[in-house]
N, C-alpha and C positions, 0 to 999 in steps of 0.2 A: 177738700184741700189737703195737700200733702207735699212731701218733698222726698227726694232720695239722695243717699250718700253713696258716691262711687269710689271704691277703694281699688287702686291698682296694687296687687300683691305679687311681687316678683321674688320668689324664694332665693335666699342666699345660702351659701354652703359654709359660711363662717359661723361656727357654733357660738362664738361670743355675741354675734349679732342675732343669730336665730333665737337665742334664749333670753334676749332682752325682754323684760316684761312689757306688755302692752295692754291697752284697753280696747275691747271690742264691744261696741254699744249694745247689740242685742243681748249679749251675755251680762254685761254690767247692769243693764236696766232690769234684768230679771233675776239678779243675784239673790234677792230676798225670797224667791220662790224655791230655793234649793238649800240643802244643808250646807254648812261650812265645808270647804274642801278638806279632805283627809280626816274627817271626823265620822264616827259611826252614824249612819243615817237613821233617822226616825221620822215618822209622819209629822210634818210641820203643823203647828197650831193653825186652825182655820183652813187647812187644806181639805175641804170637803170632798173634792174629787178623789184624792188619794184614800181618804178614810172610807168613802163609799165603796171603792173598788176592793179595798182590803176586807171590808165587811162581807162583800159578796163572794169572796173565795175562801173564807175561813172554814166552811164546811168541806172543802176539798183537801185540807191539810191533815195528815195523819197525826195521831196523838203520840208524838215523839218529843222528848225533852231536849233542850239545848245541851250540847256537850261541854263539859268542863265548867270552869268558874271564870267569869269576866273579872278583870281585864286580861288576865294571863291567857285565857283560852282564845281570845281574839287574835293573839299573836302566835297561836299554835302550840301553846303549852297546855297539854292535857294530862300532866303528870299526876294530878289529884283526882282524875276521873277513872272510875272502875267501869269497864265496858265488857259485856259478855263475849266470850271467845267465839260463839257461833254467829256473831255479827248480825243481829236481828234487823238492824236498820239499813243494811247495805251501805255501811260507812266507808267511803273510799279511802279516807286517811288511815283507817284501821286495817283494811284488807285489800285495797284497790278493787273493791266490788263495783261493778258497773252494770249489773243486771238487777234492778230493783226487786225487793221482796214484797213490796206493797202492790197489790193488784191495780192495774190501770195506769201505771207510770211507765213510759217507754224507757228502754235501755239507753245508757249514755252512748254517745258516738265516740268510739275509740279507734276505729279503722274506717277505711273507705272501700266500697264494693268493687271498684275498678282495679283489675290486676296491675301490678308493677307501677302503681301510682302513689305519689306522696301528697297527702293533704297538707298544704303548705300554709303556715300562718305564724303570727307573732303576737305575743301578749304585751300588755302594760303600756301601750301607746296612748295618745300620740306623744312621742318624744320630741322636745322642742328642737333638737339638733338632727332630725331624721332626714334632711333633704338629700344628703349624699347617698344614703341608703335607698331612699325612694327613687332618686335619679338612677341608681344602679338597676333597681328592679325594672324601671321604665325602659332602660336601655336594652334590657333582655326581653322586653315584651312580656314580663312576668307579673301576674297579679297574685294576691294572697288573701287570706282571711286575717283581718286585724281585730284583735280583742282589746277594745278601748276601755280605759278606766274613766268613769264619769268626772272625777276630780281633775284628771289631766285634760279632758275635753273642755272643761270650764276654764282652765288656765291657758290652754293653747288651742283655741277654736279654729284658727286658720290652718294649723297643722292637721287638725282632724278633717277639715274640708278637703285637704289634698288627697286623702285616701279615697273619697268618693270621686274626685276629679280624675284620679289615676285608674279608677275601675276596680279598686279592691273591695272585697266584701267586708263589712263592718259588723262586729258582734259586741255584745255587752260583757264587761269584765268587772262589774259592780261599781259602786260609788267610791269606796275607800280601800278596796283590796285587803280585806281582812278575812279571817276564817269564818265561813258562813254557818257552819254547824254550831258554832259557839253563840250564835245570835238567837234572840227571841223571834217568834214568827213575824211580829211587826217590824223588827229591825231588818230581817232578811228581805221582807217585802220592800221596805223603803230603799235598801241598797240596790235593788233592781229597778224599782219604780222611778227613782230620781235619775237613773242612768238611761232609762228606756221609755217609760210610759207617759202619756198625757203631756204635762208641761216639762217633759224630761229634757236632759241636756243633749242627748243625741238628736232628738227631733228639732230642738231649737237651733242647734249649730249646723248639722249636716242635712237637715230637711227630711230625714227618713227615720223610721222606727225599726230597729233590728228584730229578728225573730230567733236569734241564737245567742247563747251566752257560754262562758267558760268560768267555772268556779275558781277563785284564786287558790293556788296550791292544790287544786283538784279536790278541795274539801267540800264534799257533798254527801248527803244521805237522803233517804226517801222523803223526809220532811221538806228539805230544801228543794229536791227535785219536784215535789208536788207544787210548791209555791211557784217555781219557775214555769212549770207546765201550765198552771192556771193563768199565768201572765203571758202565755203564748211564746215561751222561750224554749228552744231545743237545747239540751245540755250536751256540750262537746268537751271531751277531755283529750286524752292522747294515749298512745301505746309506747312511744319512745320519748325519753327525756334527755335533751342535750345537756341539762344542768348548766347552761350558759349563765344563768342568773347568779351562780356562785362567783363568777369572775375569775375562775381558775382555768387557765389555758390548757393545762394537762388533762384535767377531767373533761372539759368540753370537747377537746379534740378526740379524746378516746371515745366519747359517746357518739360523736358524729361518725367516727370510723366504725364503731359497732353497727350503726344503722347501715352504713355502706356495705360492710361485710355481709350483713343479713340479706341485703338486696342482691349482692353478687352470688350468694348461695341459693337463691331462688325462693327465699322465704315469702316473698310477696307475689309469687307467680299466680296465686289464686285470688288473693284479696290484698288491697293496698293498705297503707298505714298512715298514721299521723304522728308528727314529731312536735314536741314542745320546744319552742324557741321564743326569743324575746326581742322587743324593740327597746328594751330597758335602758341600755347604756351604749356608749361608743364601742365597748368591747363586744357586746352581744350582736350588734349590727355588723361590726367588722368580721366577726366569726361567720355570720350568715353569708357575707360577700365572699369570704375566703373559701367556704365549702360549697358554694353554689355549683360550680362546674363539676365537682365530684358527684354531687347529687344528681345532676342532669345526665351524668355519664352512666349511672346505674339504674335510675328510674326512667321508664319511658315517658312519664308525665309528671310534672309538678303543677298542681292546680289548687285554687282555693277550695276549702272543704265543701262549701256549698255547691260548687261546680261538680266535684267528685260525687256528690249525692244527688245530682240533677235537680237541685233546688233552684228553679229559674226565677222565683219570686222571693227574694231574700228579705224584703221589708213589707210591713203591713200596708203601706201606701201603694196605690196603683201607679203604673207608668214606668217602673224601673225593672228590667228583666235581665238576669244574668244568662250567659250562653249555657246551653246544655253541655254535658261532658263531651259528646261527639262533636259539637260545634267548636268547642275550645281546642281540642286536640287536633282538629283539622284547620286550625289557624284563625278561627273567628273569635278573637279576643275582644268582643265588643259588647257594650251595654245598649239595649234597646230602650228608648225613651218614648213614652206616649202620654199626652195630656199633662196632668198636674201631679204633684207629689203630695197632695192633700187628702188622698184617699178616694178622690173622684176624678174622672177625666173631664177636663174643661175644654178639650180640643180633640178632634178626630185625627189630627196629624200625628205621624210617627217619624222617628229618625233614629239613626244609629251613630254612635260616637265611640271611637276607639279609646276606651278607658276614660271617657269624658261624659258626664251626665249633662243633659240640656238644662236650661234655666226653667224655672217654674213660676206660676202666678201665685199671688198671695192676696188675702183680703183681711183688713182689720187687725194686722199683727206685724211684729217685726220678723223679718225672715232673712236668712242668708242664702244667697243664690250664687251659683258658680257658672261662669262662662269661660270656655277655653280661649287662650291666646296662642300659645305655642308650647314647645316642650319644656320651657323653663318658667312658665308663669300662667296665672289665670286671673280673671276678674272676679272679685267678690263684690256683689251688689247688695247693699243693705237698704231696704225700703222701710221708711218710717211713715206710717199712714194714719190718717185721721178720717175715718168713715168713708174710705174709698178703696179701690183696688189698684195695684200697680203690677204690670207685667213687663217682661223683657224678652 
């Protein structure tokens, strides 16, 4: 026996309405399985799955101490920390090092291999008032890589679901957006785990588990890279910083213009680049809209980072496939859906949806599923099940 709750979610563009707090049952019912929002994550008591996974990767973590002294270091104050000038840990915050010095750890992604291409993405979402911005991207048939904070996903789950519905690639941006190298091994693990793995917020809300992440402030060293790698996450940083997060129009506009000038001068004729921009505020999203046509006039292609890297399987689950770079630039901006999003294929059928994932089946758990309606809304189906399966 079971029942389902059908929610018709039609996005509004009034920020006062968009940002009204709401309760989403799958999240509220699982709240005790996650850290409190905006607090430094640690492995929760009695979370044996998390503890077992952490124990299994400890042998892969280099013997590198946390940087600085908490709590100041969690906010980026390393003034009391003496660090060698030769940068033995490849600490990005110290030297912008992106090629690890510890064997076996892949380099950070700072550029994209495709010429005259911009790896397009936005940090710090989902923003509760992002509908105007997402509508704009949709109107341009433009998708991007969205680096989502776990605490934001917990607060605004329906907004997070829109990213998948619109065909964006979603990556992890930690649980509480603090400086990762200041954390202990267990804290750094938990910041990623509760955003991404097992009973994670991403899987609970959007139905998929990302395979990429971006360290807040770019703060990463070989210890943190190793933890992320052991958890199946590729580290993506950037080459150009818009500094839009400062909220200063002069600085942001100058930085956008510097990128455009570099493109015009042929800097990216051989290898493309990645710019750091944000979904953080109305200002950062407005700047993205304002500069969009300038970017498309100097770059041949604006694509999600995963597309530029030809990563067609962006999540650990089967059934969701991003287009290749060649497909994307030739106009195929579609996600291919096959079977289920549970890691196994429950059906042999396949379909394509322009920036719209198909629904999935679920058994024995709460699950959020998305069905397209039209360009202004989608269905969110919440199945509450007791010993049975529900599919749509």
